[in-house]
ROSEZA-999943 format. One record per residue (C-alpha): residue number from 0; z, x, y; chain. Coordinates in steps of 0.1 Angstrom, whole numbers. Example, Ala and Ser with C-alpha at 12.3 -4.5 7.8 and 13.67 -1.06 7.14 Angstrom:
! residues 2
[r 0, [78, 123, -45], A]
[r 1, [71, 137, -11], A]
END
This chain:
! residues 89
[r 0, [347, 95, 52], A]
[r 1, [311, 97, 62], A]
[r 2, [297, 68, 86], A]
[r 3, [265, 45, 78], A]
[r 4, [236, 41, 103], A]
[r 5, [218, 19, 103], A]
[r 6, [185, 16, 122], A]
[r 7, [146, 15, 122], A]
[r 8, [147, 45, 102], A]
[r 9, [168, 27, 71], A]
[r 10, [146, -5, 79], A]
[r 11, [110, 13, 71], A]
[r 12, [119, 45, 56], A]
[r 13, [92, 74, 52], A]
[r 14, [65, 62, 29], A]
[r 15, [60, 82, -1], A]
[r 16, [19, 85, 0], A]
[r 17, [18, 106, -36], A]
[r 18, [34, 76, -54], A]
[r 19, [6, 65, -85], A]
[r 20, [-10, 27, -74], A]
[r 21, [-31, 8, -83], A]
[r 22, [-63, -12, -64], A]
[r 23, [-71, -39, -83], A]
[r 24, [-103, -74, -73], A]
[r 25, [-128, -47, -60], A]
[r 26, [-163, -42, -79], A]
[r 27, [-174, -9, -87], A]
[r 28, [-203, -3, -101], A]
[r 29, [-209, -39, -112], A]
[r 30, [-178, -48, -130], A]
[r 31, [-145, -54, -116], A]
[r 32, [-119, -23, -131], A]
[r 33, [-89, -14, -111], A]
[r 34, [-87, 18, -96], A]
[r 35, [-55, 39, -106], A]
[r 36, [-46, 69, -81], A]
[r 37, [-20, 74, -56], A]
[r 38, [-7, 57, -26], A]
[r 39, [-28, 70, -1], A]
[r 40, [-59, 72, -16], A]
[r 41, [-57, 38, -27], A]
[r 42, [-52, 25, 8], A]
[r 43, [-83, 50, 23], A]
[r 44, [-101, 31, -6], A]
[r 45, [-92, -3, 7], A]
[r 46, [-105, 6, 41], A]
[r 47, [-142, 14, 27], A]
[r 48, [-148, -22, 13], A]
[r 49, [-163, -49, 30], A]
[r 50, [-146, -75, 43], A]
[r 51, [-151, -99, 15], A]
[r 52, [-136, -75, -10], A]
[r 53, [-111, -67, 12], A]
[r 54, [-100, -97, 12], A]
[r 55, [-95, -104, -27], A]
[r 56, [-78, -67, -29], A]
[r 57, [-47, -64, -46], A]
[r 58, [-28, -31, -41], A]
[r 59, [4, -30, -65], A]
[r 60, [22, 9, -56], A]
[r 61, [45, 22, -85], A]
[r 62, [77, 9, -68], A]
[r 63, [86, -14, -40], A]
[r 64, [78, -3, -1], A]
[r 65, [103, -11, 20], A]
[r 66, [88, -24, 53], A]
[r 67, [109, -39, 82], A]
[r 68, [139, -43, 60], A]
[r 69, [112, -63, 34], A]
[r 70, [112, -46, -3], A]
[r 71, [71, -55, -8], A]
[r 72, [58, -49, -48], A]
[r 73, [23, -59, -40], A]
[r 74, [3, -63, -8], A]
[r 75, [-22, -88, -12], A]
[r 76, [-59, -91, 10], A]
[r 77, [-53, -76, 47], A]
[r 78, [-12, -70, 43], A]
[r 79, [-23, -40, 35], A]
[r 80, [-37, -30, 67], A]
[r 81, [-1, -23, 74], A]
[r 82, [-1, 1, 52], A]
[r 83, [-36, 18, 68], A]
[r 84, [-16, 17, 103], A]
[r 85, [10, 42, 85], A]
[r 86, [-11, 64, 65], A]
[r 87, [-6, 101, 73], A]
[r 88, [-31, 122, 95], A]
END
């Protein structure tokens, strides 16, 4: 029999940075066009936005991300900063 282990690692497992993600509600070239890329690139792109566009941004990963035991399917505005803190070096 295998024992289950519960701890911080199960509440926030490693994030799959290569999954697809969409960064929407940001202006590119004068138009509101969502960027579809991998999660890491989308989060890094969010860091380059001005504060007004950061507040309006919507990040939708391919699959929900488990953070602190909660499944998060969509990140809005400054909530994306939680992912910035976890970006790989």
